[in-house]
N, C-alpha and C positions, 0 to 999 in steps of 0.2 A: 824711623819709626822703630819704637822697643817691639822686640820679639819676645811674646811671653813665654815662648819654650826656651829661651836663652838661659843656661845655666849661671851665667854671671848675674843676670837680674833675679833669679831664685835665690842666689846666694844673698845677694844684697838686701831683700826683703825676708829673710830668715825661712826661705823655703815656701811664702805663702803667695808668690805672684807679685806681679808689679803693682805697688803703691795702694793696695788695698786691704792689708791685714787680713788677708785670707777670705776678703769679702769680693774681691775683683774691682776693677777700675769703675767709674762712673758710666762708662761706654761699654760695659761687658755685654750688653744685650746686642749692641751693634758688633762688635767685635767677635764675640764667641758664637751667637746665632747666626747661622748662615740666612735665616729668613728675617727680612725687614719687616718692621710694625708699618701697617696700613691704616687706612680711614675708615675701612669696612666697619658695618653696624656691629658685626659679631666680635670686633676687635674692642667694643667700648666697654668699660666697667658696668658691671649689673646687668649685662645683656642675659636675657633668658629668666630674670629673676622677678617678672610680672611688672615691671616698673616700665609705666608709658609716659615718660618726662618730655617736656619740651613740644609736645603736640606731635611725637613721632609716630610711627608705626608701631601697632603692638607687638609684643616678642612673642617666640612660640610658647614661653611658658604662661603667657597671658592670655593666648587666643580664645581658650576653651571657656574662657569665664566673660570674654566679651563677645562670643559670636551671637548671644541673645541680646546683645545690646546695640550692635551696628551692623550687623550682616541680615540674614533671612530672619531675624527675631523680631523684636519689638519697633526696629525702625527700617527694617527691610520691606519684604513682601509680606510681613506679618501685622502687628498692630500699627506700623508707621509707614507700610506701603499700602497694599489695598485696603489696609484696615483703619485704625483710628485717626492716622496723620494723613494718610494719602486721599483715596476716594473715601475716606471716612468722614470723621467728624470736621475736619476742615476741607473736605472736597465736596462732591456732588450730594451725598446722601448723608444718613443721619447714623449710620452704623456700619458703614465699610461695604466693600463689595464682596460679601460672602454670599453663597448660594443659599437663596431662602431668606436673608436679612433684607431690610428695608434698602431700598436704592434711591434714585432720585425722586423727590416729591414723598417720600414716607412709603412708595410702593415697591414690590419687587420689581429687581431688573432696570430696564431702561425707559420705562412708562414716563412720558413727557408729562406729568400732571402737575398742579399745584400741589404743594406740601399739605399733607393732613394736619388738621390741627383740633385741640379739643375746646369745643364752645364753652365759653363762659356763660353768654345769655344767647338764647335762640333770636335769630333775625330772620323775618319773612323776606326782607329785601335781598339779602345774602343769598337765600336759598333760591330766590326765582332767579338772581342774577347767575349762580351756578347753572340752575336749569337750562337756562338760554346757551350757556357756554359749553356744556355737557351735550346738548342736543347737536350742535354744529361740530364738536370734535368728533362725536361718534356717529355721523350723519348717516352711514350706512347702516346702521342699526335703527336709528330713532326716525328720522326722515323716511327713509324708505319703510320702515315699519309702519309708520304713520299712513302712507300711502296705500300698504297692504291692508291695514284695518280699516281705511275706508272703503276700500274695494270689496273687502267681504261685507261690511256694513250694508253698502249698496245693493249687494247681491241679495243678503236676506232681505231687504226692504222690497226688491222687486219682487222675489217671490211670496211676500206676503200680500202684495198688491193684487196678484192674480186671483187668488180667491175672494178677496175682498171686492174686487170688480164683477166676479161673478155672482156673489151674493147681492149685489146693489142691483144688478140686472134683473135676476130671477127669483132673488130671496133663497137661495140653496148655497150650499158650501160654507153654512155657519160653523158647522164642527172643525172644517179645515182650518178656517180663520182662527178659531180657538186653539188648535194644536199649534200652528205655527205662532201665533203670539205666546205661547210657553216656551216653544223652543227659541223664539227669539231672545226671550228674557234669559233663559239657561246660556245661550251663545254669549250673551253681553256680558253676563256674570263671568264667564269662564274667561272671556279675552281681556276683562277689567282685571282680574286677579293675575292672569299671567303678565300683563304689563306691570301693575304694581310690584310683583317679585322682581322682575326685570330692572325696575328703576331702583329698588333697594340693591341690587347687585351691583347697577352702576356706581352708587354712592360708596360702596365698599370695595370694590375692585374696578379700575379704571380700563381693564380689558376686556371688559363685560362684551361679549358678543352674541350670534344667534345661537351658540351652542349652550348657553345659559337658559334658553328659554325653556321654562316646565319644570326647571330644577328646585327642589327643596320647598315645595308648596304645601303646608299641611291643608289638605282640601277640606275635610270635614270640619274641623273647628273654624276654617274661615268662612265657609259657606253657612255654617250655623249664625256665626256673627253678623252676616249680612243679612240674613232672613229677620234676625230679632231687630237690627236697624231699621228694615223695611217697614217692618210692623210699626216701630215706634213712630217713624215717619208718616205712616198712614193714618195712625191716630191723631197725630199733631194737625194734620191735613184735615181730617175728617169734620172737626168742629166747625172751622170756617166754611167749609163746603155745606154744611146744614144750614148754614146763615144766608147762602147765595141762595139756595135752593129754596128756602123760605122767603125770600124777596122776590124771586121770580114767580113763585105760585101766588103770593099776595097781590102782585101786579095784576092780574086777570081775576081775581076774587069778585063775585057779584054779579059775573056776567057782562058787566059793562065794557064799552070799548076803552082800553087806556088811552088817556090824554097824553099829550107831548111832556108835560110836566111829570106825568106818571112815570114815562119811559125813562127820561132823564135822572129822576130821582131813584128808578132801579139800578140804572147803569150806575151812577155814582154810588150806591151801596153795595154792589158787585165789587166795583174795583176799590173801595174802601177795604172791604173784606178781603180781597187779594193782597192789598197792601200790608194789611195785618198779619196776614198767614205769611208774606215774604219776611216781614221783621221777626216773626215768632222763630220762622227756621234759620233766618241769619244768626239770632243770638244764641240758639240751640247748638247750631252746627258745630262751634269749636269744641263743645263738650263730647261730641260723639264722632268727629271726623276722623280721628286716629283709631279708633276701635277696630275696624277692619285691617289696618296697617298692621297694629300690633298682634293682630290673630295671624297673618299672614308671615310676620316675623318670629313665629314660633312661640308667643306667648300663652297659647292655650285659650280653650275658650271662654273659661271664667277669667282667666288672668288678662285677656285682651279688653274687657269691659272696663277692669280696674285701671288699667295702665292707661288706655285710652281717654277715660275720664280725668285721671289725674293729671295727663299731659295739658287738656283743655282748662282744667281748673288752674293750674300753676303758670301756665305762658296763654292765658285768655287773650291778652291784648294783641300780642304777636300774631294770635292765630285770627283773629278778626281782620288784621291787616293784610295776612294773605288772603282773606276772603275778597277783601276790597279790590287787591291786586288780581284775583281772577276775574272780577267784575270789569276791570279796566281792558284785561286780554280780550274779555268776551266781546266787549266794543270793538276792538282790533280785529276780531274774526269776523264781524257783521260788517265793518268798513272795507275789507278784503274781500267781501261776497263769499267766505267760507275757505277761501284759498289759504288764508292764513294760520288756519287750524293745521296745516301740515308740520308747522314749525311750533306754534303755540301750545298746541294740545300736549306734544311730548315735553315741551319746556315746563307746563304747569304739572304734570306728572312728577318729572324729576325735581322739580322744586318742592312739591309736596313730601316726596321721598328724603331729600335732604333736610328740610324742615324737622320731620319725624326723628330723624338720627340727631340732629340738634337737641331736640326735647328729650332723648332718651340718654343723652350725654356723651354722643360723638364715638369716637373720632369721625369727622368729615372732611373732605376736600375744600381747599379755600376757593373762595367764589373769584 
């Protein structure tokens, strides 16, 4: 082996070292450098220049620019972790798992409810289907609440029955009966408004519970709307009732004993008038049935009449379908001797709240 420090070698190459014309031999790195080259990444050309070729790991110079792409940024626990790609658009929810953002089913958190959607056309059948589903999914509120409601109603009826029995026996306690009648009407109205508002809460928030009872109720506008609707209903009923009264009085006119034919004719007239009255109320009901709902939803006194009437006018057919479904459910209550009201009653109320939200543009939970 040639000694690079041998003087004879240096002289043979004009003092420039062995065979390299001053540049060293082709193996100068191995002969002059005591540290031999390795296959480590840092020994590769271009290491630290931001080049991430061949699918290798990012270099130190490129790490800061890539940390928002492959680390805890867009594809990590940010937009691609619990955000848009992880539990977000491609996961359980619609906008990721951030606090306050929609989770599974379009609702906050882990509430296992069907996703909310924006209805394009109201559907009475979907509303009633959701009403039954919500009744069973939140049974501790709606079924137990129905039992409590019927218990209170039974207690009020018992209280009213005592003065009525006294009045029937000795003609007294008439004032007490009148007061109890007024109180029962007030209690019934208050309970109805509480349940209506609770049903709207259930449509808007699947976590609705007993702690929602009595919240956000505009009492004065809603009670005012209820009174006006009652007056309208009384006016509609008054005309047929006058016809029934006239038929009854005419049957005994002249002091003669009414014949069997007269009795049947009078009864037929009464039932005919009642049937006409029911038809009138049935076809008017869609125009007024959501006025109270609009009032309790915060539309104001005058706004409730406008919103309720427009809902009825624009969705008249579906509201008639819902009323027919109510009639069918009423038959079901009769068949079960009233026991079915524990489930059917809340379902009808929830279905009506769902239909109201559909008619006002939603969003509503899927049936």
